[in-house]
C-alpha positions as CSV (number, residue, x, y, z in Angstrom):
1,M,-48.2,-34.7,-8.7
2,I,-48.4,-33.4,-5.1
3,D,-50.6,-30.5,-6.1
4,Q,-52.9,-32.8,-8.1
5,A,-53.2,-35.3,-5.3
6,N,-54.1,-32.5,-2.9
7,A,-56.6,-31.1,-5.3
8,M,-58.3,-34.5,-5.6
9,G,-58.4,-34.9,-1.8
10,V,-56.0,-37.9,-1.8
11,H,-54.5,-38.7,1.6
12,W,-50.8,-39.3,1.0
13,G,-47.5,-39.4,2.9
14,I,-43.8,-40.0,2.4
15,Y,-41.9,-43.2,3.1
16,T,-38.1,-42.7,3.6
17,S,-35.3,-42.9,6.1
18,Y,-33.0,-40.3,7.6
19,S,-30.1,-41.7,5.7
20,Q,-31.8,-41.6,2.3
21,W,-33.6,-38.3,2.6
22,G,-30.5,-36.1,2.3
23,P,-28.9,-37.8,-0.8
24,I,-32.3,-37.9,-2.6
25,T,-33.6,-34.5,-1.8
26,S,-30.6,-32.4,-0.7
27,N,-32.2,-32.2,2.8
28,T,-35.2,-30.1,1.6
29,D,-37.9,-29.4,4.2
30,R,-40.4,-28.6,1.5
31,F,-42.4,-31.8,2.0
32,G,-42.5,-31.9,5.8
33,A,-46.3,-31.4,6.0
34,P,-47.6,-34.8,4.9
35,P,-47.3,-37.8,7.3
36,L,-43.9,-39.5,7.5
37,W,-43.4,-43.2,7.4
38,Y,-39.8,-43.7,8.2
39,A,-37.6,-46.8,8.1
40,H,-35.1,-47.6,10.8
41,Y,-34.5,-51.3,11.2
42,D,-33.5,-51.4,14.8
43,G,-36.0,-54.0,16.0
44,D,-37.6,-51.4,18.4
45,P,-41.2,-50.3,17.6
46,S,-40.9,-47.1,19.5
47,F,-40.2,-43.7,18.0
48,D,-37.5,-42.9,20.6
49,D,-34.8,-43.1,17.9
50,F,-36.4,-40.5,15.7
51,S,-34.3,-37.3,14.9
52,P,-36.2,-34.6,13.1
53,F,-35.4,-34.2,9.4
54,G,-37.0,-33.0,6.2
55,G,-39.3,-30.7,8.1
56,W,-40.9,-33.5,10.2
57,P,-40.8,-32.9,13.9
58,T,-42.4,-36.3,14.5
59,P,-43.2,-39.3,12.4
60,S,-46.5,-41.1,11.9
61,I,-45.3,-44.6,11.2
62,K,-42.0,-46.5,11.8
63,Q,-40.8,-49.5,9.9
64,Y,-38.6,-51.2,12.4
65,D,-37.9,-54.7,11.0
66,G,-37.9,-56.1,7.6
67,D,-38.0,-59.5,5.8
68,V,-39.5,-61.2,8.8
69,D,-40.9,-64.7,8.2
70,F,-44.5,-65.1,9.2
71,C,-46.4,-68.2,8.3
72,G,-44.2,-68.8,5.3
73,A,-44.5,-65.2,4.0
74,S,-42.0,-62.4,4.2
75,L,-43.2,-59.1,5.7
76,D,-42.0,-55.9,7.3
77,K,-42.9,-54.8,10.8
78,N,-44.4,-51.3,11.3
79,A,-45.5,-49.3,14.4
80,Y,-48.1,-46.5,14.4
């Protein structure tokens, strides 16, 4: 799937968290090249909490809060 997406010029990334990456992938660093969107619900939009994993030295996006009520809709907060 990754090879096909790359061949088609699709811009893609990976959404995961530090705590889920290890159990799901056995801590592989094979996918560290695409942008990382990581989840850490600490209420802080900064990347100061990020610890490298999976081959990513830095993230591209952080999801820092979830299920927030906004005008009657539930949404997640992200920082870029």
